[in-house]
C-alpha positions in Angstrom: 0.0 0.0 0.0 1.2 3.5 -0.7 1.0 6.1 2.1 3.1 9.1 1.2 2.6 12.8 1.8 4.7 15.9 0.8 3.9 19.3 2.3 5.2 22.8 2.1 4.2 25.3 4.7 5.2 27.5 7.7 5.8 26.4 11.2 3.0 27.6 13.5 5.4 27.6 16.5 8.9 26.5 17.4 9.0 22.6 17.7 9.7 21.6 21.3 11.8 18.5 21.9 10.7 16.0 24.5 11.6 12.3 25.2 9.5 9.2 25.6 9.9 6.9 28.7 12.5 4.9 26.6 14.5 8.1 25.9 13.5 8.4 22.3 13.4 12.0 21.0 10.1 13.2 19.7 8.6 16.6 18.7 5.2 17.7 17.5 4.5 20.8 15.4 1.8 22.2 13.3 2.5 23.2 9.7 0.3 26.0 8.1 -0.3 25.0 4.5 -1.9 27.4 2.2 -4.4 26.0 -0.4 -3.9 26.7 -4.1 -7.4 28.1 -4.7 -9.0 31.2 -3.2 -12.0 30.9 -1.0 -15.3 32.8 -1.5 -13.8 35.7 0.5 -10.9 36.0 -2.0 -8.3 34.7 0.4 -6.3 31.5 0.2 -7.6 29.2 3.0 -4.9 27.6 5.3 -4.9 24.1 6.6 -3.3 23.5 10.0 -1.6 20.1 9.7 -0.3 18.3 12.8 3.1 16.6 12.4 5.2 14.3 14.6 8.9 13.7 14.1 11.0 11.1 15.9 14.7 10.4 16.6 17.3 12.5 14.7 14.6 14.2 12.7 12.9 15.4 15.9 16.2 16.7 17.2 16.9 18.5 13.9 13.5 20.1 13.9 13.8 21.3 17.4 17.3 22.7 17.0 17.0 24.5 13.6 13.3 25.4 13.0 11.4 28.2 14.6 8.0 29.9 14.3 7.3 31.1 10.7 10.0 29.1 9.0 9.1 27.7 5.7 9.6 23.9 5.6 9.1 21.0 3.3 8.2 17.7 4.9 7.9 14.2 3.6 6.1 11.5 5.6 3.0 9.4 5.9 -0.5 10.1 7.2 -1.6 8.2 10.3 -4.8 8.2 12.3 -4.9 7.9 16.1 -8.0 6.9 18.1 -8.5 8.3 21.6 -11.2 9.2 24.2 -11.9 12.7 25.3 -12.6 13.6 29.0 -16.3 12.9 28.5 -15.7 9.4 27.2 -16.4 10.3 23.5 -14.4 8.4 20.9 -12.3 10.7 18.8 -9.9 10.3 15.9 -6.9 12.5 15.0 -4.9 12.6 11.8 -1.2 13.5 11.8 1.8 13.3 9.5 4.6 11.1 10.7 7.6 13.0 9.4 10.3 11.0 7.7 12.3 14.0 6.4 12.3 17.7 6.9 13.9 20.4 4.8 14.4 24.2 4.9 12.6 26.1 2.2 13.4 29.8 3.1 15.9 31.7 1.2 18.9 33.2 3.1 17.3 36.7 2.9 14.1 35.4 4.7 16.1 33.7 7.4 18.7 36.5 8.0 20.4 36.5 11.4 19.9 32.8 12.1 22.6 30.2 11.5 21.6 27.2 9.5 23.4 23.9 9.6 25.0 24.5 6.2 26.3 27.9 7.4 28.1 26.6 10.4 31.9 26.7 10.0 33.5 23.3 10.2 36.6 22.5 12.2 39.6 21.5 10.2 39.5 18.0 11.7 36.0 17.4 10.4 37.4 16.5 7.0 39.9 13.9 5.9 42.8 15.0 3.7 42.9 13.6 0.2 46.1 12.4 -1.3 47.5 14.7 -4.1 47.9 11.6 -6.3 46.0 12.2 -9.7 47.4 9.0 -11.3 44.1 7.1 -11.3 42.1 10.0 -12.9 41.1 9.0 -16.4 41.4 12.4 -18.0 
């Protein structure tokens, strides 16, 4: 069966990192996704989509994303059944995030360091030998 979803939208709030009882990182956030057609009022309606990220993806979201950041996520849609405080059965839908990407340009995110902007220590890279003998051109 195929269950795949790709979304582009803005973070409603900064994702907050928490941990399960087994110490697994998890974060929940809401993505504001604008529809492609205008409503009767002439405005583009917005869908507020609940998302959950686990493990390294959760840590990445909590460390680098903040309110208003444009993001692209890829994941799968899942339902969750639960009971409210009055005993009524409820169902929630949320996207289980498999990958998360920045979508803002540098101008839009001025003043905030991104992972790709962080200077690396010289020891972070291995030196390559200056031997070009096996290059075919």
